[in-house]
C-alpha positions as CSV (number, residue, x, y, z in Angstrom):
1,X,37.6,117.0,37.4
2,X,41.3,116.8,38.0
3,X,43.2,119.8,39.5
4,X,46.9,120.1,40.2
5,X,48.2,122.9,42.3
6,X,48.8,126.2,40.5
7,X,52.4,127.0,39.8
8,X,52.1,130.3,41.6
9,X,50.8,128.9,44.9
10,X,53.4,126.2,45.0
11,X,56.2,128.5,43.9
12,X,55.5,130.7,46.9
13,X,55.3,127.7,49.2
14,X,58.7,126.4,47.9
15,X,60.3,129.8,48.4
16,X,59.0,130.0,51.9
17,X,60.9,126.8,52.7
18,X,64.3,128.5,52.2
19,X,64.8,129.9,55.7
20,X,64.4,126.4,57.2
21,X,67.1,125.0,54.8
22,X,69.5,127.8,55.1
23,X,71.5,126.5,57.9
24,X,73.3,123.5,56.4
25,X,75.0,124.2,53.1
26,X,74.9,121.5,50.4
27,X,78.5,120.7,50.9
28,X,78.1,120.3,54.6
29,X,74.8,118.2,54.5
30,X,75.1,114.7,55.9
31,X,71.9,113.4,54.5
32,X,70.3,114.7,51.3
33,X,66.8,113.7,49.9
34,X,64.3,114.9,47.4
35,X,60.6,115.5,47.6
36,X,58.0,116.5,45.1
37,X,56.0,119.2,46.9
38,X,53.4,119.5,44.2
39,X,52.7,115.8,44.3
40,X,52.6,115.8,48.1
41,X,50.0,118.4,48.1
42,X,47.8,116.8,45.5
43,X,48.1,113.4,47.3
44,X,47.1,114.8,50.7
45,X,43.9,113.9,52.4
46,X,43.0,117.5,52.7
47,X,43.2,118.2,49.0
48,X,41.5,115.0,47.9
49,X,38.5,115.6,50.2
50,X,38.3,119.2,49.3
51,X,38.3,118.4,45.6
52,X,35.5,116.1,46.1
53,X,33.5,118.6,48.1
54,X,34.1,121.2,45.4
55,X,32.8,118.9,42.7
56,X,29.6,118.5,44.7
57,X,29.1,122.1,45.7
58,X,29.8,123.5,42.2
59,X,28.4,120.7,40.1
60,X,26.1,123.1,38.3
61,X,29.0,125.3,37.2
62,X,31.2,122.3,36.3
63,X,28.4,120.7,34.2
64,X,27.6,124.1,32.6
65,X,31.2,124.7,31.7
66,X,31.6,121.3,30.1
67,X,28.4,121.6,28.2
68,X,29.0,125.1,27.0
69,X,32.6,124.1,26.1
70,X,31.3,121.4,23.8
71,X,29.0,123.9,22.1
72,X,31.7,126.5,21.6
73,X,34.1,123.9,20.3
74,X,31.5,122.9,17.7
75,X,31.0,126.6,16.7
76,X,34.8,127.1,16.5
77,X,35.1,124.0,14.3
78,X,32.8,125.6,11.8
79,X,34.9,128.7,11.6
80,X,38.1,126.7,11.3
81,X,36.6,124.7,8.4
82,X,35.6,128.0,6.6
83,X,39.2,129.2,7.1
84,X,40.6,126.0,5.6
85,X,38.3,126.3,2.7
86,X,39.5,129.9,2.0
87,X,43.1,128.7,2.4
88,X,42.6,126.1,-0.3
89,X,41.2,128.4,-2.9
90,X,43.4,129.3,-5.9
91,X,44.0,132.1,-6.2
92,X,43.4,133.0,-2.6
93,X,41.3,135.9,-1.6
94,X,43.5,137.5,1.0
95,X,40.8,139.7,2.4
96,X,38.4,136.8,2.9
97,X,41.3,134.6,4.3
98,X,42.3,137.3,6.8
99,X,38.6,137.7,7.8
100,X,38.2,134.0,8.4
101,X,41.4,133.9,10.4
102,X,40.2,136.8,12.5
103,X,36.9,135.1,13.1
104,X,38.7,132.0,14.4
105,X,40.9,134.1,16.7
106,X,38.1,136.2,18.1
107,X,36.0,133.1,18.6
108,X,38.7,131.3,20.6
109,X,39.3,134.3,22.8
110,X,35.6,135.0,23.5
111,X,35.1,131.2,24.2
112,X,38.0,131.1,26.6
113,X,36.7,134.2,28.4
114,X,33.2,132.8,28.7
115,X,34.4,129.4,30.0
116,X,36.6,131.2,32.5
117,X,33.7,133.3,33.8
118,X,31.6,130.1,34.2
119,X,34.3,128.3,36.1
120,X,35.5,131.3,38.2
121,X,33.8,130.1,41.4
122,X,35.3,126.7,41.0
123,X,38.8,128.1,40.4
124,X,38.6,130.4,43.4
125,X,37.5,127.6,45.7
126,X,40.4,125.5,44.5
127,X,42.8,128.4,44.9
128,X,41.6,128.8,48.6
129,X,42.2,125.1,49.2
130,X,45.7,125.3,47.7
131,X,46.5,128.4,49.7
132,X,45.6,126.7,53.0
133,X,47.7,123.7,52.2
134,X,50.6,125.9,51.0
135,X,50.7,127.8,54.3
136,X,51.2,124.5,56.3
137,X,53.5,122.8,53.8
138,X,56.7,124.1,55.5
139,X,55.7,122.4,58.8
140,X,55.1,119.1,57.0
141,X,58.4,119.3,55.2
142,X,60.3,120.1,58.3
143,X,58.6,117.3,60.2
144,X,59.4,114.8,57.4
145,X,63.0,115.9,57.3
146,X,63.3,115.4,61.0
147,X,61.6,111.9,60.8
148,X,63.9,110.9,58.0
149,X,67.0,112.5,59.5
150,X,67.5,114.7,56.4
151,X,69.7,117.8,56.4
152,X,69.1,119.1,52.9
153,X,65.9,118.6,50.8
154,X,65.9,119.2,47.1
155,X,63.3,119.3,44.4
156,X,63.4,116.3,42.0
157,X,64.1,118.5,39.0
158,X,67.3,119.8,40.8
159,X,68.8,116.3,40.9
160,X,70.7,114.6,38.2
161,X,70.6,111.1,39.6
162,X,69.4,109.4,42.8
163,X,68.3,106.2,44.5
164,X,64.6,105.5,45.0
165,X,65.0,105.6,48.8
166,X,66.2,109.3,48.5
167,X,62.6,110.3,47.8
168,X,60.7,111.3,50.9
169,X,57.6,112.7,49.2
170,X,55.4,110.0,51.0
171,X,56.8,111.2,54.3
172,X,55.8,114.7,53.5
173,X,52.3,113.5,52.6
174,X,52.1,111.6,55.9
175,X,53.1,114.7,57.9
176,X,50.8,116.9,56.0
177,X,47.9,114.6,56.7
178,X,48.8,114.8,60.4
179,X,49.2,118.5,60.5
180,X,46.4,119.4,58.3
181,X,43.7,116.7,58.0
182,X,41.2,118.9,56.3
183,X,40.6,122.4,54.8
184,X,37.7,124.6,54.2
185,X,36.2,125.0,50.8
186,X,34.0,128.0,51.8
187,X,35.8,131.0,50.3
188,X,35.8,134.0,52.6
189,X,34.4,137.3,51.1
190,X,37.1,139.3,49.5
191,X,39.6,136.5,49.3
192,X,42.3,136.7,46.6
193,X,44.3,133.6,45.4
194,X,47.6,133.4,47.2
195,X,46.5,135.7,50.0
196,X,47.1,133.3,52.9
197,X,50.6,132.5,51.8
198,X,51.4,136.2,51.3
199,X,50.1,137.0,54.8
200,X,52.1,134.1,56.3
201,X,55.3,135.2,54.4
202,X,54.8,138.8,55.7
203,X,54.4,137.5,59.3
204,X,57.7,135.6,58.9
205,X,59.4,138.7,57.6
206,X,58.0,140.9,60.3
207,X,59.1,138.4,63.0
208,X,62.6,138.1,61.5
209,X,63.0,141.9,61.5
210,X,61.8,142.2,65.1
211,X,64.4,139.6,66.2
212,X,67.1,141.4,64.3
213,X,66.1,144.7,65.8
214,X,66.1,143.2,69.2
215,X,69.6,141.7,68.6
216,X,70.9,145.0,67.3
217,X,69.6,147.1,70.2
218,X,72.5,147.7,72.7
219,X,71.9,146.9,76.3
220,X,71.5,150.0,78.5
221,X,74.7,151.1,80.1
222,X,75.0,150.4,83.8
223,X,74.8,153.5,85.8
224,X,77.6,154.6,88.2
225,X,77.3,153.1,91.6
226,X,76.8,155.8,94.2
227,X,79.8,156.4,96.4
228,X,79.6,156.7,100.2
229,X,81.9,158.7,102.4
C-alpha cells in the first residue's frame, strides 16, 4: 500500500512555514533553494516505518478492502455492460437507458462509501502519522536552510528553472530524520485529522499575540522623587 501525504495536511504545514521565511524578501535573498516538502515527508524514516507498522496492524482491513473492491468492481462491470447494451439499441428506450445509467451511478457511489468505511481506520492512522510529521516539518526546514546557508526556500512548482544543486530536499529529509526519528501509529481517542497542526498553529498565533501585547504595553511612568527640605 502506497500513501502520499494528503494535500490538506501538507498545505497547512507549508503555510506554517511562512513566519520563518518572512524576514528576507525574495529580492534581498543571498541564497535561494527549492525543496519538495511532500517528498521529504514521504521519504522520512518516521513515515516509512509507520507505514510498515500500519500495514501490519491493519492488515485485515487492507485485505478486506482489496477483496471487497474486486467484488464490487465485478458487480459494477455487469451494470456498465447492461448500460452499454441499452445504449446500442435502435431505437433506444430512454427510460431503460436512464435506469441503467442510474444503476451504474448508484453502484459507484455505494461501492465508494463501503470501501471508505472499511478503510477508515487505516486512513485515520495515516492521517495521524502525517499530522505528527507536519508539526515538526518547520524545524527540519529551518535546520536544512541553516546547514545549506539558504535565505529563501521555494517550492519546486514556484520555480521556472534551476540547477540540480539548488534542491535541498535531501537535506530536509536528513534533518527530519534527526528531529523526528519515529512517530506513533496508535491514534488517540477523539483524534481528528489535522488536529495536531491546528493546535500547533494556534499556539504560534497565541505566542505572537502575547509578544505583540507585551511590546505594545507602555512602561509604567516613573513616580516623582520625594523632595527634602
